TORKOL-4160 file (C-alpha; in steps of 0.2 Angstrom, whole numbers, padded with zeros to 4 digits, m for minus):
339
<pt num="1" X="0326" Y="0003" Z="0125"/>
<pt num="2" X="0315" Y="0007" Z="0140"/>
<pt num="3" X="0308" Y="0022" Z="0130"/>
<pt num="4" X="0304" Y="0012" Z="0115"/>
<pt num="5" X="0295" Y="m0001" Z="0125"/>
<pt num="6" X="0284" Y="0012" Z="0134"/>
<pt num="7" X="0280" Y="0019" Z="0117"/>
<pt num="8" X="0276" Y="0002" Z="0110"/>
<pt num="9" X="0264" Y="m0002" Z="0124"/>
<pt num="10" X="0255" Y="0015" Z="0123"/>
<pt num="11" X="0252" Y="0012" Z="0104"/>
<pt num="12" X="0247" Y="m0006" Z="0108"/>
<pt num="13" X="0234" Y="0000" Z="0120"/>
<pt num="14" X="0228" Y="0013" Z="0108"/>
<pt num="15" X="0226" Y="m0001" Z="0094"/>
<pt num="16" X="0217" Y="m0012" Z="0106"/>
<pt num="17" X="0205" Y="0001" Z="0112"/>
<pt num="18" X="0201" Y="0007" Z="0094"/>
<pt num="19" X="0198" Y="m0011" Z="0089"/>
<pt num="20" X="0186" Y="m0015" Z="0103"/>
<pt num="21" X="0177" Y="0002" Z="0100"/>
<pt num="22" X="0175" Y="m0002" Z="0082"/>
<pt num="23" X="0168" Y="m0020" Z="0086"/>
<pt num="24" X="0156" Y="m0012" Z="0098"/>
<pt num="25" X="0150" Y="0000" Z="0085"/>
<pt num="26" X="0149" Y="m0014" Z="0072"/>
<pt num="27" X="0138" Y="m0025" Z="0083"/>
<pt num="28" X="0127" Y="m0011" Z="0089"/>
<pt num="29" X="0125" Y="m0004" Z="0072"/>
<pt num="30" X="0121" Y="m0021" Z="0064"/>
<pt num="31" X="0109" Y="m0025" Z="0078"/>
<pt num="32" X="0098" Y="m0010" Z="0074"/>
<pt num="33" X="0101" Y="m0010" Z="0055"/>
<pt num="34" X="0099" Y="m0029" Z="0051"/>
<pt num="35" X="0085" Y="m0032" Z="0064"/>
<pt num="36" X="0075" Y="m0017" Z="0057"/>
<pt num="37" X="0074" Y="m0025" Z="0040"/>
<pt num="38" X="0059" Y="m0036" Z="0038"/>
<pt num="39" X="0063" Y="m0053" Z="0030"/>
<pt num="40" X="0047" Y="m0053" Z="0020"/>
<pt num="41" X="0052" Y="m0036" Z="0013"/>
<pt num="42" X="0069" Y="m0043" Z="0009"/>
<pt num="43" X="0061" Y="m0058" Z="0000"/>
<pt num="44" X="0051" Y="m0045" Z="m0011"/>
<pt num="45" X="0067" Y="m0035" Z="m0015"/>
<pt num="46" X="0076" Y="m0051" Z="m0020"/>
<pt num="47" X="0063" Y="m0055" Z="m0032"/>
<pt num="48" X="0065" Y="m0038" Z="m0040"/>
<pt num="49" X="0084" Y="m0041" Z="m0041"/>
<pt num="50" X="0091" Y="m0031" Z="m0027"/>
<pt num="51" X="0109" Y="m0037" Z="m0024"/>
<pt num="52" X="0110" Y="m0030" Z="m0006"/>
<pt num="53" X="0095" Y="m0039" Z="m0001"/>
<pt num="54" X="0103" Y="m0056" Z="m0007"/>
<pt num="55" X="0118" Y="m0053" Z="0004"/>
<pt num="56" X="0107" Y="m0049" Z="0020"/>
<pt num="57" X="0093" Y="m0061" Z="0018"/>
<pt num="58" X="0103" Y="m0077" Z="0023"/>
<pt num="59" X="0107" Y="m0069" Z="0040"/>
<pt num="60" X="0091" Y="m0060" Z="0043"/>
<pt num="61" X="0080" Y="m0075" Z="0040"/>
<pt num="62" X="0088" Y="m0083" Z="0056"/>
<pt num="63" X="0081" Y="m0069" Z="0066"/>
<pt num="64" X="0083" Y="m0075" Z="0084"/>
<pt num="65" X="0100" Y="m0083" Z="0081"/>
<pt num="66" X="0106" Y="m0067" Z="0073"/>
<pt num="67" X="0100" Y="m0056" Z="0087"/>
<pt num="68" X="0108" Y="m0067" Z="0100"/>
<pt num="69" X="0124" Y="m0067" Z="0091"/>
<pt num="70" X="0125" Y="m0048" Z="0089"/>
<pt num="71" X="0119" Y="m0044" Z="0107"/>
<pt num="72" X="0131" Y="m0057" Z="0115"/>
<pt num="73" X="0145" Y="m0050" Z="0104"/>
<pt num="74" X="0141" Y="m0032" Z="0109"/>
<pt num="75" X="0140" Y="m0036" Z="0127"/>
<pt num="76" X="0156" Y="m0046" Z="0127"/>
<pt num="77" X="0166" Y="m0033" Z="0118"/>
<pt num="78" X="0159" Y="m0019" Z="0129"/>
<pt num="79" X="0164" Y="m0029" Z="0145"/>
<pt num="80" X="0182" Y="m0032" Z="0138"/>
<pt num="81" X="0184" Y="m0014" Z="0134"/>
<pt num="82" X="0179" Y="m0009" Z="0151"/>
<pt num="83" X="0191" Y="m0021" Z="0159"/>
<pt num="84" X="0205" Y="m0017" Z="0148"/>
<pt num="85" X="0203" Y="0002" Z="0151"/>
<pt num="86" X="0203" Y="m0002" Z="0170"/>
<pt num="87" X="0219" Y="m0011" Z="0168"/>
<pt num="88" X="0228" Y="0004" Z="0160"/>
<pt num="89" X="0220" Y="0018" Z="0169"/>
<pt num="90" X="0214" Y="0022" Z="0186"/>
<pt num="91" X="0196" Y="0019" Z="0192"/>
<pt num="92" X="0187" Y="0035" Z="0189"/>
<pt num="93" X="0196" Y="0038" Z="0172"/>
<pt num="94" X="0192" Y="0020" Z="0167"/>
<pt num="95" X="0174" Y="0022" Z="0170"/>
<pt num="96" X="0172" Y="0039" Z="0162"/>
<pt num="97" X="0183" Y="0033" Z="0147"/>
<pt num="98" X="0174" Y="0017" Z="0144"/>
<pt num="99" X="0157" Y="0024" Z="0146"/>
<pt num="100" X="0160" Y="0039" Z="0134"/>
<pt num="101" X="0168" Y="0028" Z="0121"/>
<pt num="102" X="0154" Y="0015" Z="0122"/>
<pt num="103" X="0140" Y="0027" Z="0122"/>
<pt num="104" X="0147" Y="0039" Z="0109"/>
<pt num="105" X="0157" Y="0028" Z="0097"/>
<pt num="106" X="0149" Y="0011" Z="0101"/>
<pt num="107" X="0131" Y="0015" Z="0102"/>
<pt num="108" X="0125" Y="0033" Z="0096"/>
<pt num="109" X="0135" Y="0035" Z="0081"/>
<pt num="110" X="0134" Y="0018" Z="0073"/>
<pt num="111" X="0116" Y="0016" Z="0077"/>
<pt num="112" X="0112" Y="0033" Z="0069"/>
<pt num="113" X="0122" Y="0029" Z="0054"/>
<pt num="114" X="0114" Y="0011" Z="0052"/>
<pt num="115" X="0097" Y="0017" Z="0055"/>
<pt num="116" X="0098" Y="0028" Z="0039"/>
<pt num="117" X="0108" Y="0016" Z="0028"/>
<pt num="118" X="0103" Y="m0001" Z="0035"/>
<pt num="119" X="0102" Y="m0010" Z="0018"/>
<pt num="120" X="0118" Y="m0003" Z="0010"/>
<pt num="121" X="0129" Y="m0004" Z="0026"/>
<pt num="122" X="0121" Y="m0021" Z="0031"/>
<pt num="123" X="0126" Y="m0028" Z="0014"/>
<pt num="124" X="0143" Y="m0022" Z="0015"/>
<pt num="125" X="0147" Y="m0028" Z="0033"/>
<pt num="126" X="0136" Y="m0044" Z="0033"/>
<pt num="127" X="0151" Y="m0055" Z="0030"/>
<pt num="128" X="0159" Y="m0049" Z="0046"/>
<pt num="129" X="0145" Y="m0057" Z="0056"/>
<pt num="130" X="0148" Y="m0075" Z="0050"/>
<pt num="131" X="0164" Y="m0078" Z="0060"/>
<pt num="132" X="0155" Y="m0073" Z="0076"/>
<pt num="133" X="0140" Y="m0083" Z="0071"/>
<pt num="134" X="0151" Y="m0099" Z="0071"/>
<pt num="135" X="0161" Y="m0094" Z="0086"/>
<pt num="136" X="0146" Y="m0090" Z="0097"/>
<pt num="137" X="0135" Y="m0104" Z="0090"/>
<pt num="138" X="0136" Y="m0116" Z="0105"/>
<pt num="139" X="0129" Y="m0102" Z="0116"/>
<pt num="140" X="0118" Y="m0093" Z="0104"/>
<pt num="141" X="0109" Y="m0108" Z="0096"/>
<pt num="142" X="0101" Y="m0114" Z="0112"/>
<pt num="143" X="0096" Y="m0097" Z="0116"/>
<pt num="144" X="0088" Y="m0094" Z="0099"/>
<pt num="145" X="0079" Y="m0111" Z="0100"/>
<pt num="146" X="0071" Y="m0106" Z="0116"/>
<pt num="147" X="0066" Y="m0089" Z="0108"/>
<pt num="148" X="0059" Y="m0098" Z="0093"/>
<pt num="149" X="0049" Y="m0110" Z="0104"/>
<pt num="150" X="0042" Y="m0096" Z="0115"/>
<pt num="151" X="0039" Y="m0083" Z="0102"/>
<pt num="152" X="0036" Y="m0092" Z="0086"/>
<pt num="153" X="0042" Y="m0087" Z="0069"/>
<pt num="154" X="0042" Y="m0069" Z="0062"/>
<pt num="155" X="0026" Y="m0064" Z="0055"/>
<pt num="156" X="0024" Y="m0052" Z="0039"/>
<pt num="157" X="0018" Y="m0035" Z="0042"/>
<pt num="158" X="0000" Y="m0033" Z="0039"/>
<pt num="159" X="m0006" Y="m0015" Z="0034"/>
<pt num="160" X="m0024" Y="m0009" Z="0036"/>
<pt num="161" X="m0032" Y="0000" Z="0021"/>
<pt num="162" X="m0031" Y="0016" Z="0031"/>
<pt num="163" X="m0012" Y="0013" Z="0034"/>
<pt num="164" X="m0009" Y="0010" Z="0015"/>
<pt num="165" X="m0019" Y="0026" Z="0010"/>
<pt num="166" X="m0008" Y="0036" Z="0022"/>
<pt num="167" X="0008" Y="0028" Z="0015"/>
<pt num="168" X="0002" Y="0032" Z="m0002"/>
<pt num="169" X="0000" Y="0050" Z="0003"/>
<pt num="170" X="0017" Y="0051" Z="0010"/>
<pt num="171" X="0025" Y="0043" Z="m0005"/>
<pt num="172" X="0016" Y="0055" Z="m0016"/>
<pt num="173" X="0025" Y="0069" Z="m0008"/>
<pt num="174" X="0042" Y="0061" Z="m0011"/>
<pt num="175" X="0051" Y="0066" Z="m0027"/>
<pt num="176" X="0062" Y="0050" Z="m0028"/>
<pt num="177" X="0047" Y="0038" Z="m0031"/>
<pt num="178" X="0045" Y="0030" Z="m0049"/>
<pt num="179" X="0026" Y="0030" Z="m0047"/>
<pt num="180" X="0018" Y="0044" Z="m0057"/>
<pt num="181" X="0004" Y="0055" Z="m0050"/>
<pt num="182" X="m0009" Y="0046" Z="m0062"/>
<pt num="183" X="m0004" Y="0029" Z="m0055"/>
<pt num="184" X="m0005" Y="0036" Z="m0037"/>
<pt num="185" X="m0023" Y="0042" Z="m0041"/>
<pt num="186" X="m0028" Y="0025" Z="m0048"/>
<pt num="187" X="m0021" Y="0016" Z="m0033"/>
<pt num="188" X="m0029" Y="0028" Z="m0020"/>
<pt num="189" X="m0046" Y="0026" Z="m0030"/>
<pt num="190" X="m0044" Y="0007" Z="m0030"/>
<pt num="191" X="m0042" Y="0007" Z="m0011"/>
<pt num="192" X="m0056" Y="0018" Z="m0007"/>
<pt num="193" X="m0070" Y="0014" Z="m0019"/>
<pt num="194" X="m0075" Y="m0002" Z="m0010"/>
<pt num="195" X="m0080" Y="0008" Z="0005"/>
<pt num="196" X="m0092" Y="0018" Z="m0005"/>
<pt num="197" X="m0110" Y="0013" Z="m0009"/>
<pt num="198" X="m0121" Y="0014" Z="m0025"/>
<pt num="199" X="m0130" Y="0029" Z="m0017"/>
<pt num="200" X="m0114" Y="0039" Z="m0017"/>
<pt num="201" X="m0111" Y="0038" Z="m0036"/>
<pt num="202" X="m0128" Y="0034" Z="m0044"/>
<pt num="203" X="m0137" Y="0046" Z="m0054"/>
<pt num="204" X="m0153" Y="0050" Z="m0044"/>
<pt num="205" X="m0170" Y="0046" Z="m0051"/>
<pt num="206" X="m0174" Y="0064" Z="m0052"/>
<pt num="207" X="m0159" Y="0067" Z="m0063"/>
<pt num="208" X="m0161" Y="0052" Z="m0074"/>
<pt num="209" X="m0168" Y="0053" Z="m0092"/>
<pt num="210" X="m0182" Y="0040" Z="m0094"/>
<pt num="211" X="m0194" Y="0035" Z="m0108"/>
<pt num="212" X="m0211" Y="0028" Z="m0106"/>
<pt num="213" X="m0214" Y="0012" Z="m0115"/>
<pt num="214" X="m0227" Y="0019" Z="m0127"/>
<pt num="215" X="m0216" Y="0033" Z="m0133"/>
<pt num="216" X="m0215" Y="0034" Z="m0152"/>
<pt num="217" X="m0197" Y="0035" Z="m0159"/>
<pt num="218" X="m0202" Y="0049" Z="m0170"/>
<pt num="219" X="m0190" Y="0063" Z="m0176"/>
<pt num="220" X="m0193" Y="0074" Z="m0161"/>
<pt num="221" X="m0190" Y="0060" Z="m0149"/>
<pt num="222" X="m0174" Y="0055" Z="m0158"/>
<pt num="223" X="m0168" Y="0073" Z="m0157"/>
<pt num="224" X="m0171" Y="0073" Z="m0138"/>
<pt num="225" X="m0162" Y="0057" Z="m0136"/>
<pt num="226" X="m0147" Y="0064" Z="m0146"/>
<pt num="227" X="m0147" Y="0080" Z="m0136"/>
<pt num="228" X="m0147" Y="0070" Z="m0119"/>
<pt num="229" X="m0131" Y="0061" Z="m0125"/>
<pt num="230" X="m0134" Y="0045" Z="m0116"/>
<pt num="231" X="m0129" Y="0028" Z="m0123"/>
<pt num="232" X="m0142" Y="0019" Z="m0113"/>
<pt num="233" X="m0159" Y="0025" Z="m0107"/>
<pt num="234" X="m0171" Y="0016" Z="m0095"/>
<pt num="235" X="m0189" Y="0012" Z="m0101"/>
<pt num="236" X="m0203" Y="0012" Z="m0088"/>
<pt num="237" X="m0221" Y="0005" Z="m0088"/>
<pt num="238" X="m0234" Y="0018" Z="m0081"/>
<pt num="239" X="m0223" Y="0022" Z="m0066"/>
<pt num="240" X="m0204" Y="0025" Z="m0065"/>
<pt num="241" X="m0203" Y="0012" Z="m0051"/>
<pt num="242" X="m0207" Y="m0001" Z="m0064"/>
<pt num="243" X="m0192" Y="m0001" Z="m0076"/>
<pt num="244" X="m0195" Y="m0014" Z="m0090"/>
<pt num="245" X="m0180" Y="m0012" Z="m0101"/>
<pt num="246" X="m0166" Y="m0002" Z="m0108"/>
<pt num="247" X="m0165" Y="0007" Z="m0124"/>
<pt num="248" X="m0147" Y="0007" Z="m0132"/>
<pt num="249" X="m0143" Y="0022" Z="m0142"/>
<pt num="250" X="m0133" Y="0012" Z="m0155"/>
<pt num="251" X="m0149" Y="0002" Z="m0159"/>
<pt num="252" X="m0157" Y="0018" Z="m0166"/>
<pt num="253" X="m0143" Y="0021" Z="m0179"/>
<pt num="254" X="m0153" Y="0012" Z="m0193"/>
<pt num="255" X="m0170" Y="0017" Z="m0187"/>
<pt num="256" X="m0181" Y="0026" Z="m0199"/>
<pt num="257" X="m0190" Y="0040" Z="m0189"/>
<pt num="258" X="m0205" Y="0040" Z="m0201"/>
<pt num="259" X="m0209" Y="0022" Z="m0196"/>
<pt num="260" X="m0215" Y="0029" Z="m0178"/>
<pt num="261" X="m0210" Y="0013" Z="m0169"/>
<pt num="262" X="m0213" Y="0011" Z="m0151"/>
<pt num="263" X="m0199" Y="0011" Z="m0139"/>
<pt num="264" X="m0204" Y="m0007" Z="m0134"/>
<pt num="265" X="m0200" Y="m0013" Z="m0151"/>
<pt num="266" X="m0182" Y="m0008" Z="m0150"/>
<pt num="267" X="m0177" Y="m0009" Z="m0132"/>
<pt num="268" X="m0169" Y="m0023" Z="m0123"/>
<pt num="269" X="m0178" Y="m0031" Z="m0110"/>
<pt num="270" X="m0164" Y="m0038" Z="m0100"/>
<pt num="271" X="m0163" Y="m0027" Z="m0084"/>
<pt num="272" X="m0154" Y="m0030" Z="m0067"/>
<pt num="273" X="m0158" Y="m0021" Z="m0050"/>
<pt num="274" X="m0146" Y="m0018" Z="m0036"/>
<pt num="275" X="m0149" Y="m0010" Z="m0019"/>
<pt num="276" X="m0143" Y="0008" Z="m0017"/>
<pt num="277" X="m0134" Y="0003" Z="m0001"/>
<pt num="278" X="m0123" Y="m0010" Z="m0009"/>
<pt num="279" X="m0104" Y="m0008" Z="m0009"/>
<pt num="280" X="m0096" Y="m0004" Z="m0025"/>
<pt num="281" X="m0085" Y="m0019" Z="m0025"/>
<pt num="282" X="m0101" Y="m0029" Z="m0026"/>
<pt num="283" X="m0107" Y="m0018" Z="m0040"/>
<pt num="284" X="m0092" Y="m0020" Z="m0050"/>
<pt num="285" X="m0092" Y="m0039" Z="m0048"/>
<pt num="286" X="m0110" Y="m0039" Z="m0054"/>
<pt num="287" X="m0106" Y="m0029" Z="m0069"/>
<pt num="288" X="m0093" Y="m0042" Z="m0074"/>
<pt num="289" X="m0104" Y="m0057" Z="m0070"/>
<pt num="290" X="m0120" Y="m0050" Z="m0079"/>
<pt num="291" X="m0110" Y="m0042" Z="m0093"/>
<pt num="292" X="m0121" Y="m0026" Z="m0091"/>
<pt num="293" X="m0116" Y="m0008" Z="m0091"/>
<pt num="294" X="m0131" Y="m0001" Z="m0082"/>
<pt num="295" X="m0140" Y="m0006" Z="m0066"/>
<pt num="296" X="m0156" Y="0001" Z="m0059"/>
<pt num="297" X="m0154" Y="0005" Z="m0040"/>
<pt num="298" X="m0168" Y="0002" Z="m0028"/>
<pt num="299" X="m0171" Y="0011" Z="m0012"/>
<pt num="300" X="m0176" Y="0002" Z="0005"/>
<pt num="301" X="m0195" Y="0002" Z="m0001"/>
<pt num="302" X="m0190" Y="m0007" Z="m0018"/>
<pt num="303" X="m0194" Y="0009" Z="m0027"/>
<pt num="304" X="m0182" Y="0015" Z="m0041"/>
<pt num="305" X="m0169" Y="0027" Z="m0033"/>
<pt num="306" X="m0158" Y="0030" Z="m0048"/>
<pt num="307" X="m0146" Y="0021" Z="m0060"/>
<pt num="308" X="m0128" Y="0017" Z="m0059"/>
<pt num="309" X="m0117" Y="0013" Z="m0074"/>
<pt num="310" X="m0100" Y="0004" Z="m0076"/>
<pt num="311" X="m0093" Y="0021" Z="m0080"/>
<pt num="312" X="m0098" Y="0028" Z="m0063"/>
<pt num="313" X="m0089" Y="0014" Z="m0054"/>
<pt num="314" X="m0073" Y="0016" Z="m0065"/>
<pt num="315" X="m0073" Y="0034" Z="m0062"/>
<pt num="316" X="m0071" Y="0031" Z="m0043"/>
<pt num="317" X="m0055" Y="0022" Z="m0047"/>
<pt num="318" X="m0047" Y="0031" Z="m0062"/>
<pt num="319" X="m0055" Y="0048" Z="m0060"/>
<pt num="320" X="m0068" Y="0058" Z="m0071"/>
<pt num="321" X="m0070" Y="0051" Z="m0088"/>
<pt num="322" X="m0076" Y="0064" Z="m0100"/>
<pt num="323" X="m0078" Y="0062" Z="m0119"/>
<pt num="324" X="m0082" Y="0074" Z="m0133"/>
<pt num="325" X="m0101" Y="0072" Z="m0130"/>
<pt num="326" X="m0101" Y="0074" Z="m0111"/>
<pt num="327" X="m0105" Y="0090" Z="m0101"/>
<pt num="328" X="m0096" Y="0093" Z="m0084"/>
<pt num="329" X="m0112" Y="0092" Z="m0074"/>
<pt num="330" X="m0113" Y="0083" Z="m0058"/>
<pt num="331" X="m0129" Y="0073" Z="m0060"/>
<pt num="332" X="m0128" Y="0066" Z="m0042"/>
<pt num="333" X="m0130" Y="0083" Z="m0034"/>
<pt num="334" X="m0141" Y="0092" Z="m0047"/>
<pt num="335" X="m0157" Y="0096" Z="m0038"/>
<pt num="336" X="m0175" Y="0095" Z="m0045"/>
<pt num="337" X="m0182" Y="0112" Z="m0049"/>
<pt num="338" X="m0197" Y="0118" Z="m0040"/>
<pt num="339" X="m0214" Y="0117" Z="m0049"/>
């Protein structure tokens, strides 16, 4: 009978220790795992139908109350574990045993696991938090109210443009993303294009094909226009600093070259200017408002610096656009030949 009683007490002590260590690990892991999940991120995941986020969000939105509950529960369990081990073992052994169990099984292991699988493990164990939430409520609620008053509510994470660009580069290197390489390129282009100016993408004046206003649209001129392959051609009066209109190549389809009409009789006189130092987001907005596909870029002295087209702007977002009539020549870097 005595031996059975001793055996029973030993196993009873073991069960209590295992239970306390498990609770310590649970509190520690949930503290790191749940608090690392941003409530605004959880809201987005819920809108996308994530079931794990639905289970975690009701807890996580009460940030300070949840934090106080988990920390108070963890401290209480660790204290009970230390006292209990002190009652069944001698001093030094109790200190070493409680410290080792708490550090290894109550802190390191659960936190390392929850840090990698916070969403899945948090969703599976969130229901265990509710009993402690209600039991400790009289103590944790006042504490959480003080924290809410002192610190305010949680704020959404705000990423700078540079951070988003770095995140995209990191995501592009992962194989488990459902974003295609082409989509990555478009997103990166969209984030970066507003930082560029007209000067960065325009076709410089020296490389721009102009026509003088008195040019006759004879056969030779039409052949030259066709060889250039441009859909819109700026027309100038005496000097290229004075652009007075734009000739649309499509308007030449029904033109009879034997009539020798002047460019001014066919060109469209609606022309818009923009400064070469303007940002591309402003340029794109101007293209949309003016319903134009070509703008004349001016330099700081109001002279014509070049031209910029809607296609130039779009290429900064989606990449190079080349059709069957285009040649792969960089018109922005092509230099004027001497002489």
